[in-house]
Structure formats: structure tokens, C-alpha cells
A tleap script that builds the chain and sets N, CA, C and O, in Angstrom:
source leaprc.protein.ff14SB
mol = sequence {
  NMET LYS ARG ASN SER MET ILE ALA LEU ILE
  ALA LEU LEU CYS LEU ALA GLN GLN ALA CYS
  GLY GLN GLN THR LYS ASP ARG THR GLN GLN
  LYS GLN LYS THR MET GLU THR SER LYS LEU
  THR ASN LYS THR VAL LYS ALA ALA PHE ASP
  ALA TRP GLN LYS GLY ASP SER GLN THR PHE
  LEU SER PHE PHE THR THR ASP ALA LYS LEU
  TYR ASP ASP GLY ASN PRO ARG ASN PHE GLN
  ALA PHE VAL LYS ASP ALA CYS GLY GLN GLU
  ARG PHE THR SER ILE ASP LYS VAL GLU ASN
  ASN GLY LEU ASP ILE TYR GLY ASN PHE HIE
  THR GLU SER TRP GLY ASP PHE LYS THR TYR
  PHE LYS PHE ARG ILE VAL ALA GLY GLY LYS
  ILE ASN ARG LEU ASP ILE GLY GLN ALA CASN
}
set mol.1.N position { 201.645 107.002 61.303 }
set mol.1.CA position { 200.316 106.490 61.581 }
set mol.1.C position { 200.348 105.444 62.701 }
set mol.1.O position { 199.481 105.426 63.575 }
set mol.2.N position { 201.375 104.566 62.658 }
set mol.2.CA position { 201.480 103.549 63.675 }
set mol.2.C position { 201.680 104.178 65.053 }
set mol.2.O position { 201.132 103.700 66.045 }
set mol.3.N position { 202.464 105.249 65.107 }
set mol.3.CA position { 202.745 105.915 66.379 }
set mol.3.C position { 201.452 106.492 66.972 }
set mol.3.O position { 201.207 106.356 68.170 }
set mol.4.N position { 200.634 107.131 66.144 }
set mol.4.CA position { 199.364 107.686 66.620 }
set mol.4.C position { 198.421 106.586 67.105 }
set mol.4.O position { 197.725 106.765 68.105 }
set mol.5.N position { 198.392 105.467 66.416 }
set mol.5.CA position { 197.554 104.338 66.827 }
set mol.5.C position { 198.023 103.777 68.157 }
set mol.5.O position { 197.212 103.434 69.017 }
set mol.6.N position { 199.337 103.685 68.322 }
set mol.6.CA position { 199.901 103.173 69.570 }
set mol.6.C position { 199.569 104.108 70.730 }
set mol.6.O position { 199.208 103.638 71.810 }
set mol.7.N position { 199.681 105.405 70.532 }
set mol.7.CA position { 199.360 106.387 71.572 }
set mol.7.C position { 197.878 106.307 71.928 }
set mol.7.O position { 197.523 106.362 73.105 }
set mol.8.N position { 197.020 106.180 70.935 }
set mol.8.CA position { 195.579 106.079 71.173 }
set mol.8.C position { 195.253 104.810 71.955 }
set mol.8.O position { 194.410 104.829 72.852 }
set mol.9.N position { 195.927 103.695 71.613 }
set mol.9.CA position { 195.708 102.438 72.308 }
set mol.9.C position { 196.139 102.540 73.774 }
set mol.9.O position { 195.424 102.088 74.668 }
set mol.10.N position { 197.302 103.133 74.011 }
set mol.10.CA position { 197.787 103.300 75.385 }
set mol.10.C position { 196.827 104.186 76.176 }
set mol.10.O position { 196.504 103.878 77.323 }
set mol.11.N position { 196.375 105.271 75.579 }
set mol.11.CA position { 195.435 106.174 76.255 }
set mol.11.C position { 194.134 105.437 76.594 }
set mol.11.O position { 193.591 105.596 77.687 }
set mol.12.N position { 193.645 104.636 75.651 }
set mol.12.CA position { 192.415 103.880 75.875 }
set mol.12.C position { 192.590 102.872 77.010 }
set mol.12.O position { 191.703 102.735 77.852 }
set mol.13.N position { 193.718 102.169 77.045 }
set mol.13.CA position { 193.986 101.208 78.105 }
set mol.13.C position { 194.074 101.897 79.464 }
set mol.13.O position { 193.572 101.372 80.458 }
set mol.14.N position { 194.702 103.059 79.515 }
set mol.14.CA position { 194.805 103.808 80.777 }
set mol.14.C position { 193.420 104.226 81.268 }
set mol.14.O position { 193.123 104.115 82.457 }
set mol.15.N position { 192.584 104.702 80.368 }
set mol.15.CA position { 191.231 105.107 80.757 }
set mol.15.C position { 190.414 103.910 81.237 }
set mol.15.O position { 189.671 104.011 82.213 }
set mol.16.N position { 190.552 102.785 80.553 }
set mol.16.CA position { 189.815 101.584 80.940 }
set mol.16.C position { 190.255 101.114 82.313 }
set mol.16.O position { 189.421 100.728 83.132 }
set mol.17.N position { 191.563 101.141 82.578 }
set mol.17.CA position { 192.065 100.727 83.882 }
set mol.17.C position { 191.555 101.664 84.977 }
set mol.17.O position { 191.177 101.212 86.058 }
set mol.18.N position { 191.544 102.951 84.700 }
set mol.18.CA position { 191.062 103.928 85.680 }
set mol.18.C position { 189.579 103.701 85.971 }
set mol.18.O position { 189.160 103.771 87.126 }
set mol.19.N position { 188.789 103.433 84.942 }
set mol.19.CA position { 187.350 103.208 85.116 }
set mol.19.C position { 187.097 101.945 85.931 }
set mol.19.O position { 186.230 101.932 86.804 }
set mol.20.N position { 187.855 100.873 85.648 }
set mol.20.CA position { 187.691 99.636 86.410 }
set mol.20.C position { 188.059 99.850 87.868 }
set mol.20.O position { 187.369 99.357 88.760 }
set mol.21.N position { 189.119 100.567 88.113 }
set mol.21.CA position { 189.531 100.875 89.476 }
set mol.21.C position { 188.474 101.675 90.199 }
set mol.21.O position { 188.241 101.454 91.387 }
set mol.22.N position { 187.826 102.605 89.508 }
set mol.22.CA position { 186.787 103.424 90.124 }
set mol.22.C position { 185.583 102.580 90.501 }
set mol.22.O position { 185.001 102.781 91.566 }
set mol.23.N position { 185.192 101.620 89.633 }
set mol.23.CA position { 184.049 100.758 89.943 }
set mol.23.C position { 184.324 99.930 91.193 }
set mol.23.O position { 183.450 99.794 92.048 }
set mol.24.N position { 185.528 99.376 91.307 }
set mol.24.CA position { 185.887 98.586 92.473 }
set mol.24.C position { 185.852 99.450 93.722 }
set mol.24.O position { 185.348 99.023 94.761 }
set mol.25.N position { 186.381 100.656 93.629 }
set mol.25.CA position { 186.385 101.576 94.763 }
set mol.25.C position { 184.959 101.919 95.180 }
set mol.25.O position { 184.656 101.940 96.373 }
set mol.26.N position { 184.073 102.190 94.207 }
set mol.26.CA position { 182.681 102.517 94.508 }
set mol.26.C position { 181.984 101.362 95.214 }
set mol.26.O position { 181.249 101.583 96.177 }
set mol.27.N position { 182.205 100.122 94.749 }
set mol.27.CA position { 181.578 98.956 95.370 }
set mol.27.C position { 182.070 98.775 96.798 }
set mol.27.O position { 181.284 98.480 97.698 }
set mol.28.N position { 183.369 98.950 97.007 }
set mol.28.CA position { 183.935 98.816 98.342 }
set mol.28.C position { 183.355 99.865 99.268 }
set mol.28.O position { 183.018 99.556 100.411 }
set mol.29.N position { 183.230 101.111 98.797 }
set mol.29.CA position { 182.678 102.176 99.620 }
set mol.29.C position { 181.219 101.892 99.953 }
set mol.29.O position { 180.783 102.160 101.073 }
set mol.30.N position { 180.449 101.351 98.995 }
set mol.30.CA position { 179.052 101.023 99.256 }
set mol.30.C position { 178.950 99.979 100.357 }
set mol.30.O position { 178.123 100.114 101.258 }
set mol.31.N position { 179.778 98.939 100.300 }
set mol.31.CA position { 179.735 97.869 101.272 }
set mol.31.C position { 180.111 98.361 102.667 }
set mol.31.O position { 179.558 97.900 103.666 }
set mol.32.N position { 181.064 99.309 102.728 }
set mol.32.CA position { 181.553 99.790 104.004 }
set mol.32.C position { 180.728 100.950 104.549 }
set mol.32.O position { 181.018 101.447 105.638 }
set mol.33.N position { 179.732 101.381 103.837 }
set mol.33.CA position { 178.897 102.489 104.271 }
set mol.33.C position { 178.288 102.181 105.640 }
set mol.33.O position { 177.695 101.121 105.842 }
set mol.34.N position { 178.440 103.104 106.558 }
set mol.34.CA position { 177.940 102.918 107.907 }
set mol.34.C position { 176.455 103.258 107.960 }
set mol.34.O position { 176.014 104.279 107.432 }
set mol.35.N position { 175.697 102.382 108.608 }
set mol.35.CA position { 174.262 102.597 108.728 }
set mol.35.C position { 173.966 103.434 109.971 }
set mol.35.O position { 174.641 103.310 110.993 }
set mol.36.N position { 172.971 104.265 109.867 }
set mol.36.CA position { 172.516 105.076 111.000 }
set mol.36.C position { 171.785 104.156 111.981 }
set mol.36.O position { 170.744 103.589 111.652 }
set mol.37.N position { 172.335 104.016 113.177 }
set mol.37.CA position { 171.740 103.112 114.164 }
set mol.37.C position { 171.245 103.839 115.416 }
set mol.37.O position { 171.026 103.211 116.451 }
set mol.38.N position { 171.070 105.140 115.326 }
set mol.38.CA position { 170.627 105.902 116.501 }
set mol.38.C position { 169.223 105.509 116.957 }
set mol.38.O position { 168.850 105.795 118.095 }
set mol.39.N position { 168.440 104.865 116.101 }
set mol.39.CA position { 167.096 104.409 116.476 }
set mol.39.C position { 167.154 103.227 117.445 }
set mol.39.O position { 166.171 102.922 118.119 }
set mol.40.N position { 168.307 102.566 117.510 }
set mol.40.CA position { 168.452 101.398 118.370 }
set mol.40.C position { 168.742 101.862 119.792 }
set mol.40.O position { 169.860 102.271 120.105 }
set mol.41.N position { 167.731 101.795 120.648 }
set mol.41.CA position { 167.837 102.369 121.989 }
set mol.41.C position { 168.211 101.348 123.057 }
set mol.41.O position { 168.674 101.732 124.131 }
set mol.42.N position { 168.023 100.066 122.792 }
set mol.42.CA position { 168.407 99.037 123.749 }
set mol.42.C position { 169.884 98.707 123.529 }
set mol.42.O position { 170.271 98.311 122.430 }
set mol.43.N position { 170.707 98.868 124.564 }
set mol.43.CA position { 172.158 98.708 124.420 }
set mol.43.C position { 172.562 97.302 123.985 }
set mol.43.O position { 173.456 97.141 123.155 }
set mol.44.N position { 171.912 96.292 124.538 }
set mol.44.CA position { 172.241 94.904 124.178 }
set mol.44.C position { 171.880 94.632 122.723 }
set mol.44.O position { 172.671 94.046 121.984 }
set mol.45.N position { 170.697 95.053 122.313 }
set mol.45.CA position { 170.254 94.851 120.931 }
set mol.45.C position { 171.166 95.609 119.968 }
set mol.45.O position { 171.539 95.081 118.920 }
set mol.46.N position { 171.523 96.830 120.317 }
set mol.46.CA position { 172.397 97.618 119.446 }
set mol.46.C position { 173.756 96.944 119.284 }
set mol.46.O position { 174.284 96.872 118.175 }
set mol.47.N position { 174.318 96.458 120.370 }
set mol.47.CA position { 175.621 95.796 120.299 }
set mol.47.C position { 175.538 94.507 119.471 }
set mol.47.O position { 176.426 94.225 118.666 }
set mol.48.N position { 174.469 93.730 119.672 }
set mol.48.CA position { 174.282 92.508 118.883 }
set mol.48.C position { 174.073 92.857 117.409 }
set mol.48.O position { 174.637 92.207 116.529 }
set mol.49.N position { 173.267 93.879 117.144 }
set mol.49.CA position { 173.007 94.324 115.774 }
set mol.49.C position { 174.312 94.763 115.100 }
set mol.49.O position { 174.573 94.395 113.954 }
set mol.50.N position { 175.119 95.538 115.801 }
set mol.50.CA position { 176.396 95.995 115.232 }
set mol.50.C position { 177.303 94.817 114.892 }
set mol.50.O position { 177.955 94.817 113.849 }
set mol.51.N position { 177.347 93.818 115.764 }
set mol.51.CA position { 178.150 92.624 115.497 }
set mol.51.C position { 177.622 91.889 114.268 }
set mol.51.O position { 178.399 91.421 113.435 }
set mol.52.N position { 176.287 91.791 114.160 }
set mol.52.CA position { 175.675 91.136 112.989 }
set mol.52.C position { 176.082 91.868 111.708 }
set mol.52.O position { 176.501 91.246 110.732 }
set mol.53.N position { 175.954 93.180 111.727 }
set mol.53.CA position { 176.258 93.983 110.536 }
set mol.53.C position { 177.727 93.840 110.119 }
set mol.53.O position { 178.050 93.893 108.932 }
set mol.54.N position { 178.599 93.662 111.092 }
set mol.54.CA position { 180.039 93.505 110.811 }
set mol.54.C position { 180.381 92.081 110.399 }
set mol.54.O position { 181.496 91.812 109.951 }
set mol.55.N position { 179.427 91.169 110.549 }
set mol.55.CA position { 179.688 89.765 110.226 }
set mol.55.C position { 180.503 89.065 111.298 }
set mol.55.O position { 181.164 88.064 111.023 }
set mol.56.N position { 180.461 89.581 112.517 }
set mol.56.CA position { 181.223 89.036 113.639 }
set mol.56.C position { 180.336 88.078 114.434 }
set mol.56.O position { 179.709 88.467 115.419 }
set mol.57.N position { 180.294 86.836 113.998 }
set mol.57.CA position { 179.388 85.863 114.605 }
set mol.57.C position { 179.760 85.559 116.053 }
set mol.57.O position { 178.871 85.339 116.876 }
set mol.58.N position { 181.032 85.541 116.383 }
set mol.58.CA position { 181.448 85.248 117.756 }
set mol.58.C position { 180.917 86.312 118.720 }
set mol.58.O position { 180.366 85.982 119.770 }
set mol.59.N position { 181.083 87.578 118.363 }
set mol.59.CA position { 180.566 88.648 119.211 }
set mol.59.C position { 179.044 88.621 119.236 }
set mol.59.O position { 178.445 88.794 120.297 }
set mol.60.N position { 178.410 88.410 118.092 }
set mol.60.CA position { 176.952 88.328 118.035 }
set mol.60.C position { 176.444 87.271 119.010 }
set mol.60.O position { 175.535 87.533 119.798 }
set mol.61.N position { 177.032 86.080 118.956 }
set mol.61.CA position { 176.593 84.983 119.823 }
set mol.61.C position { 176.831 85.273 121.301 }
set mol.61.O position { 176.133 84.727 122.156 }
set mol.62.N position { 177.795 86.116 121.611 }
set mol.62.CA position { 178.109 86.404 123.018 }
set mol.62.C position { 176.965 87.130 123.741 }
set mol.62.O position { 176.937 87.165 124.971 }
set mol.63.N position { 176.039 87.697 122.999 }
set mol.63.CA position { 174.904 88.403 123.605 }
set mol.63.C position { 173.718 87.471 123.881 }
set mol.63.O position { 172.705 87.900 124.433 }
set mol.64.N position { 173.846 86.199 123.497 }
set mol.64.CA position { 172.751 85.238 123.620 }
set mol.64.C position { 173.043 84.189 124.683 }
set mol.64.O position { 174.197 83.872 124.969 }
set mol.65.N position { 171.971 83.658 125.259 }
set mol.65.CA position { 172.110 82.521 126.161 }
set mol.65.C position { 172.560 81.313 125.341 }
set mol.65.O position { 172.398 81.283 124.121 }
set mol.66.N position { 173.125 80.321 126.023 }
set mol.66.CA position { 173.620 79.133 125.310 }
set mol.66.C position { 172.486 78.318 124.694 }
set mol.66.O position { 172.704 77.560 123.749 }
set mol.67.N position { 171.277 78.477 125.230 }
set mol.67.CA position { 170.133 77.724 124.703 }
set mol.67.C position { 169.152 78.626 123.936 }
set mol.67.O position { 167.955 78.344 123.881 }
set mol.68.N position { 169.666 79.698 123.354 }
set mol.68.CA position { 168.816 80.653 122.633 }
set mol.68.C position { 168.008 79.958 121.541 }
set mol.68.O position { 168.477 79.020 120.896 }
set mol.69.N position { 166.792 80.439 121.352 }
set mol.69.CA position { 165.870 79.893 120.350 }
set mol.69.C position { 165.730 80.867 119.193 }
set mol.69.O position { 165.810 82.082 119.371 }
set mol.70.N position { 165.521 80.317 118.008 }
set mol.70.CA position { 165.303 81.107 116.795 }
set mol.70.C position { 164.004 80.655 116.158 }
set mol.70.O position { 163.741 79.462 116.010 }
set mol.71.N position { 163.190 81.649 115.782 }
set mol.71.CA position { 161.960 81.379 115.037 }
set mol.71.C position { 161.981 82.215 113.775 }
set mol.71.O position { 162.162 83.432 113.816 }
set mol.72.N position { 161.793 81.540 112.653 }
set mol.72.CA position { 161.806 82.185 111.337 }
set mol.72.C position { 160.382 82.153 110.796 }
set mol.72.O position { 159.871 81.093 110.435 }
set mol.73.N position { 159.744 83.323 110.741 }
set mol.73.CA position { 158.329 83.407 110.356 }
set mol.73.C position { 157.478 82.455 111.199 }
set mol.73.O position { 156.546 81.825 110.700 }
set mol.74.N position { 157.821 82.365 112.494 }
set mol.74.CA position { 157.067 81.545 113.428 }
set mol.74.C position { 157.507 80.096 113.506 }
set mol.74.O position { 157.029 79.357 114.366 }
set mol.75.N position { 158.404 79.673 112.632 }
set mol.75.CA position { 158.850 78.281 112.607 }
set mol.75.C position { 160.207 78.144 113.304 }
set mol.75.O position { 161.129 78.911 113.025 }
set mol.76.N position { 160.330 77.163 114.217 }
set mol.76.CA position { 161.614 76.994 114.904 }
set mol.76.C position { 162.726 76.595 113.932 }
set mol.76.O position { 162.522 75.806 113.009 }
set mol.77.N position { 163.902 77.166 114.169 }
set mol.77.CA position { 165.098 76.836 113.375 }
set mol.77.C position { 166.274 76.654 114.318 }
set mol.77.O position { 166.227 77.068 115.477 }
set mol.78.N position { 167.313 76.039 113.817 }
set mol.78.CA position { 168.531 75.860 114.590 }
set mol.78.C position { 169.274 77.197 114.645 }
set mol.78.O position { 169.779 77.678 113.631 }
set mol.79.N position { 169.335 77.783 115.827 }
set mol.79.CA position { 169.925 79.104 116.009 }
set mol.79.C position { 171.410 79.118 115.630 }
set mol.79.O position { 171.850 79.993 114.884 }
set mol.80.N position { 172.168 78.171 116.133 }
set mol.80.CA position { 173.611 78.132 115.876 }
set mol.80.C position { 173.896 77.974 114.378 }
set mol.80.O position { 174.788 78.632 113.844 }
set mol.81.N position { 173.145 77.110 113.705 }
set mol.81.CA position { 173.345 76.899 112.262 }
set mol.81.C position { 172.994 78.161 111.477 }
set mol.81.O position { 173.678 78.512 110.515 }
set mol.82.N position { 171.931 78.835 111.891 }
set mol.82.CA position { 171.538 80.080 111.231 }
set mol.82.C position { 172.657 81.112 111.328 }
set mol.82.O position { 173.033 81.716 110.323 }
set mol.83.N position { 173.186 81.316 112.526 }
set mol.83.CA position { 174.238 82.315 112.709 }
set mol.83.C position { 175.469 81.931 111.889 }
set mol.83.O position { 176.069 82.783 111.234 }
set mol.84.N position { 175.840 80.666 111.922 }
set mol.84.CA position { 177.013 80.197 111.162 }
set mol.84.C position { 176.842 80.458 109.668 }
set mol.84.O position { 177.779 80.899 109.003 }
set mol.85.N position { 175.657 80.187 109.143 }
set mol.85.CA position { 175.405 80.325 107.706 }
set mol.85.C position { 175.153 81.764 107.267 }
set mol.85.O position { 175.567 82.158 106.177 }
set mol.86.N position { 174.477 82.553 108.106 }
set mol.86.CA position { 173.990 83.861 107.659 }
set mol.86.C position { 174.850 85.050 108.085 }
set mol.86.O position { 174.959 86.027 107.345 }
set mol.87.N position { 175.456 84.978 109.260 }
set mol.87.CA position { 176.223 86.123 109.758 }
set mol.87.C position { 177.441 86.352 108.857 }
set mol.87.O position { 178.277 85.467 108.675 }
set mol.88.N position { 177.514 87.536 108.315 }
set mol.88.CA position { 178.570 87.865 107.360 }
set mol.88.C position { 178.108 87.769 105.920 }
set mol.88.O position { 178.749 88.312 105.021 }
set mol.89.N position { 176.991 87.075 105.694 }
set mol.89.CA position { 176.430 86.924 104.353 }
set mol.89.C position { 175.143 87.724 104.182 }
set mol.89.O position { 174.763 88.068 103.063 }
set mol.90.N position { 174.481 88.014 105.288 }
set mol.90.CA position { 173.202 88.712 105.270 }
set mol.90.C position { 173.304 89.929 106.173 }
set mol.90.O position { 174.005 89.907 107.184 }
set mol.91.N position { 172.590 91.005 105.796 }
set mol.91.CA position { 172.675 92.227 106.599 }
set mol.91.C position { 171.498 93.147 106.319 }
set mol.91.O position { 170.871 93.092 105.262 }
set mol.92.N position { 171.223 93.988 107.294 }
set mol.92.CA position { 170.259 95.057 107.092 }
set mol.92.C position { 170.902 96.119 106.200 }
set mol.92.O position { 172.089 96.420 106.329 }
set mol.93.N position { 170.109 96.674 105.303 }
set mol.93.CA position { 170.592 97.789 104.480 }
set mol.93.C position { 169.978 99.104 104.933 }
set mol.93.O position { 170.444 100.178 104.552 }
set mol.94.N position { 168.925 99.018 105.751 }
set mol.94.CA position { 168.343 100.205 106.367 }
set mol.94.C position { 167.495 99.776 107.551 }
set mol.94.O position { 167.039 98.636 107.634 }
set mol.95.N position { 167.299 100.709 108.458 }
set mol.95.CA position { 166.390 100.493 109.586 }
set mol.95.C position { 165.198 101.412 109.367 }
set mol.95.O position { 165.346 102.634 109.329 }
set mol.96.N position { 164.010 100.820 109.222 }
set mol.96.CA position { 162.798 101.611 109.001 }
set mol.96.C position { 162.159 102.046 110.308 }
set mol.96.O position { 161.763 103.200 110.467 }
set mol.97.N position { 162.064 101.100 111.246 }
set mol.97.CA position { 161.471 101.456 112.538 }
set mol.97.C position { 161.967 100.495 113.611 }
set mol.97.O position { 162.412 99.381 113.334 }
set mol.98.N position { 161.871 100.974 114.840 }
set mol.98.CA position { 162.244 100.189 116.010 }
set mol.98.C position { 161.092 100.313 116.999 }
set mol.98.O position { 160.616 101.414 117.276 }
set mol.99.N position { 160.650 99.184 117.523 }
set mol.99.CA position { 159.506 99.170 118.437 }
set mol.99.C position { 159.828 98.344 119.674 }
set mol.99.O position { 160.917 97.783 119.805 }
set mol.100.N position { 158.848 98.282 120.586 }
set mol.100.CA position { 158.907 97.419 121.760 }
set mol.100.C position { 160.151 97.725 122.615 }
set mol.100.O position { 160.939 96.838 122.941 }
set mol.101.N position { 160.293 99.004 122.960 }
set mol.101.CA position { 161.419 99.446 123.803 }
set mol.101.C position { 162.782 99.081 123.215 }
set mol.101.O position { 163.719 98.759 123.945 }
set mol.102.N position { 162.877 99.136 121.896 }
set mol.102.CA position { 164.152 98.894 121.226 }
set mol.102.C position { 164.463 97.443 120.936 }
set mol.102.O position { 165.565 97.132 120.485 }
set mol.103.N position { 163.515 96.539 121.185 }
set mol.103.CA position { 163.759 95.119 120.986 }
set mol.103.C position { 163.404 94.614 119.587 }
set mol.103.O position { 163.907 93.573 119.163 }
set mol.104.N position { 162.553 95.329 118.873 }
set mol.104.CA position { 162.084 94.890 117.553 }
set mol.104.C position { 162.587 95.851 116.483 }
set mol.104.O position { 162.336 97.054 116.544 }
set mol.105.N position { 163.304 95.300 115.498 }
set mol.105.CA position { 163.891 96.096 114.418 }
set mol.105.C position { 163.242 95.686 113.100 }
set mol.105.O position { 163.142 94.499 112.788 }
set mol.106.N position { 162.809 96.668 112.340 }
set mol.106.CA position { 162.230 96.445 111.009 }
set mol.106.C position { 163.063 97.224 109.999 }
set mol.106.O position { 163.470 98.356 110.260 }
set mol.107.N position { 163.313 96.620 108.859 }
set mol.107.CA position { 164.056 97.346 107.838 }
set mol.107.C position { 164.268 96.525 106.584 }
set mol.107.O position { 163.757 95.413 106.446 }
set mol.108.N position { 165.029 97.098 105.682 }
set mol.108.CA position { 165.390 96.411 104.441 }
set mol.108.C position { 166.578 95.513 104.731 }
set mol.108.O position { 167.463 95.854 105.516 }
set mol.109.N position { 166.580 94.361 104.083 }
set mol.109.CA position { 167.559 93.320 104.366 }
set mol.109.C position { 168.085 92.777 103.052 }
set mol.109.O position { 167.355 92.699 102.064 }
set mol.110.N position { 169.357 92.403 103.045 }
set mol.110.CA position { 169.960 91.843 101.836 }
set mol.110.C position { 170.568 90.483 102.150 }
set mol.110.O position { 171.289 90.318 103.134 }
set mol.111.N position { 170.262 89.510 101.290 }
set mol.111.CA position { 170.905 88.198 101.358 }
set mol.111.C position { 171.420 87.850 99.974 }
set mol.111.O position { 170.843 88.244 98.960 }
set mol.112.N position { 172.509 87.110 99.949 }
set mol.112.CA position { 173.047 86.659 98.659 }
set mol.112.C position { 172.099 85.645 98.013 }
set mol.112.O position { 171.998 85.588 96.787 }
set mol.113.N position { 171.408 84.851 98.825 }
set mol.113.CA position { 170.526 83.801 98.306 }
set mol.113.C position { 169.161 84.299 97.864 }
set mol.113.O position { 168.661 83.905 96.810 }
set mol.114.N position { 168.557 85.169 98.671 }
set mol.114.CA position { 167.168 85.551 98.455 }
set mol.114.C position { 166.993 86.974 97.944 }
set mol.114.O position { 165.875 87.371 97.614 }
set mol.115.N position { 168.054 87.738 97.871 }
set mol.115.CA position { 167.950 89.114 97.376 }
set mol.115.C position { 167.593 90.085 98.482 }
set mol.115.O position { 167.989 89.905 99.633 }
set mol.116.N position { 166.841 91.117 98.127 }
set mol.116.CA position { 166.491 92.199 99.042 }
set mol.116.C position { 165.007 92.130 99.399 }
set mol.116.O position { 164.164 91.888 98.535 }
set mol.117.N position { 164.700 92.340 100.661 }
set mol.117.CA position { 163.313 92.324 101.114 }
set mol.117.C position { 163.226 93.006 102.479 }
set mol.117.O position { 164.241 93.250 103.132 }
set mol.118.N position { 162.010 93.306 102.895 }
set mol.118.CA position { 161.772 93.886 104.222 }
set mol.118.C position { 161.714 92.748 105.240 }
set mol.118.O position { 161.131 91.692 104.993 }
set mol.119.N position { 162.331 92.998 106.380 }
set mol.119.CA position { 162.391 91.947 107.391 }
set mol.119.C position { 162.288 92.536 108.791 }
set mol.119.O position { 162.288 93.753 108.972 }
set mol.120.N position { 162.199 91.650 109.775 }
set mol.120.CA position { 162.258 92.066 111.168 }
set mol.120.C position { 163.160 91.122 111.939 }
set mol.120.O position { 163.272 89.941 111.613 }
set mol.121.N position { 163.795 91.656 112.958 }
set mol.121.CA position { 164.495 90.901 113.981 }
set mol.121.C position { 163.847 91.341 115.291 }
set mol.121.O position { 163.821 92.532 115.602 }
set mol.122.N position { 163.327 90.392 116.054 }
set mol.122.CA position { 162.715 90.691 117.349 }
set mol.122.C position { 163.480 89.935 118.426 }
set mol.122.O position { 163.494 88.704 118.451 }
set mol.123.N position { 164.106 90.681 119.302 }
set mol.123.CA position { 164.941 90.128 120.355 }
set mol.123.C position { 164.147 90.021 121.656 }
set mol.123.O position { 163.344 90.902 121.963 }
set mol.124.N position { 164.364 88.948 122.423 }
set mol.124.CA position { 163.763 88.786 123.741 }
set mol.124.C position { 164.901 88.617 124.741 }
set mol.124.O position { 165.754 87.742 124.594 }
set mol.125.N position { 164.895 89.462 125.747 }
set mol.125.CA position { 165.973 89.474 126.733 }
set mol.125.C position { 165.448 88.964 128.066 }
set mol.125.O position { 164.359 89.341 128.498 }
set mol.126.N position { 166.227 88.103 128.716 }
set mol.126.CA position { 165.864 87.558 130.030 }
set mol.126.C position { 166.642 88.296 131.115 }
set mol.126.O position { 167.540 89.087 130.828 }
set mol.127.N position { 166.283 88.022 132.352 }
set mol.127.CA position { 167.010 88.606 133.485 }
set mol.127.C position { 168.492 88.263 133.328 }
set mol.127.O position { 168.846 87.145 132.955 }
set mol.128.N position { 169.321 89.208 133.607 }
set mol.128.CA position { 170.749 89.002 133.420 }
set mol.128.C position { 171.243 89.662 132.137 }
set mol.128.O position { 172.446 89.756 131.895 }
set mol.129.N position { 170.294 90.118 131.319 }
set mol.129.CA position { 170.646 90.896 130.144 }
set mol.129.C position { 171.013 90.126 128.892 }
set mol.129.O position { 171.411 90.734 127.899 }
set mol.130.N position { 170.893 88.813 128.905 }
set mol.130.CA position { 171.199 88.026 127.711 }
set mol.130.C position { 169.933 87.840 126.864 }
set mol.130.O position { 168.817 87.860 127.381 }
set mol.131.N position { 170.129 87.662 125.569 }
set mol.131.CA position { 169.023 87.407 124.643 }
set mol.131.C position { 168.790 85.905 124.616 }
set mol.131.O position { 169.725 85.130 124.419 }
set mol.132.N position { 167.534 85.493 124.815 }
set mol.132.CA position { 167.239 84.062 124.802 }
set mol.132.C position { 166.366 83.639 123.617 }
set mol.132.O position { 166.115 82.451 123.411 }
set mol.133.N position { 165.907 84.630 122.842 }
set mol.133.CA position { 165.070 84.287 121.689 }
set mol.133.C position { 165.209 85.377 120.634 }
set mol.133.O position { 165.260 86.568 120.941 }
set mol.134.N position { 165.269 84.930 119.380 }
set mol.134.CA position { 165.292 85.838 118.239 }
set mol.134.C position { 164.237 85.379 117.249 }
set mol.134.O position { 164.279 84.251 116.758 }
set mol.135.N position { 163.297 86.260 116.963 }
set mol.135.CA position { 162.297 86.002 115.929 }
set mol.135.C position { 162.695 86.813 114.706 }
set mol.135.O position { 162.943 88.015 114.800 }
set mol.136.N position { 162.755 86.149 113.565 }
set mol.136.CA position { 163.055 86.821 112.302 }
set mol.136.C position { 161.974 86.496 111.297 }
set mol.136.O position { 161.269 85.496 111.438 }
set mol.137.N position { 161.840 87.328 110.289 }
set mol.137.CA position { 160.862 87.014 109.246 }
set mol.137.C position { 160.657 88.183 108.307 }
set mol.137.O position { 161.188 89.276 108.506 }
set mol.138.N position { 159.873 87.920 107.283 }
set mol.138.CA position { 159.549 88.974 106.329 }
set mol.138.C position { 158.512 89.917 106.927 }
set mol.138.O position { 157.505 89.486 107.488 }
set mol.139.N position { 158.780 91.203 106.796 }
set mol.139.CA position { 157.865 92.230 107.303 }
set mol.139.C position { 156.977 92.713 106.165 }
set mol.139.O position { 157.341 92.618 104.992 }
set mol.140.N position { 155.813 93.231 106.525 }
set mol.140.CA position { 154.894 93.782 105.526 }
set mol.140.C position { 155.225 95.224 105.244 }
set mol.140.O position { 154.560 95.862 104.428 }
savepdb mol mol.pdb
quit
């Protein structure tokens, strides 16, 4: 009887370990899932967006002027502090639409602090191809 109980316990532990491993694998695959970005037609915006999605703040910032401005729902914010705090922690989970010659992106967004909601990123590019303003906010 003890032998059968021991075999059952070992089998149960093996199944539990396999199930836990599968959950971790599923979560990792979900996080690494590549988003369809073919709607992004502006090359600068697409490159900046890709850097944002990867959490690469240095590359993201390289597409902006040194004095870039950030407006959050119309309110000015510190651009550098926003990128430092949010890049790598916040990301689009889908792109719903792109407007204004590829400069305005609307979609679902995920943050660890605020959860999931619809948002927009609106990029403004100056002569020379750098972004000098980013408007972000909740979309309807």
C-alpha cells in the first residue's frame, strides 16, 4: 500500500510541475507575442513605436528632439520623466487605427498601474525628421 501511495504522490508531483512549467511558458509567449504594425506607415513613428514596445527607452528617445514636449490629455508633462517611468512598463496591446498620415496611433494599452484602456499616441515631426511633440491620452 505504501508503494502505491508513493508512486501516486510522485506522479502527482510530476504533473503539477509540468502544469506550472506550462503556465510560465504560456505567459512568456503572451508577453513576447509580436504585434501587427503594418498600419504604421510613417517610418519614424514606426521605429519609435517599435522601440517603445520593446521597452528600449534609449532608442525611443533617439527619435525625439532634445526639447521634445509631452502632453497627457492636453496637460503638459515632463517628457524625460515619462519615458523613464513608463517605457518598458507600459505598452500597446493592439493597434485599432492610424490617422494623420501615420502620425496618430489609437489602440488598446496596458499599464501595470492603471490596467487596460484605449489610448492614443500622436506624434509631431519637425523638419529634419525628429519628433518634437508627443500627445498621449485616453481615447474614446
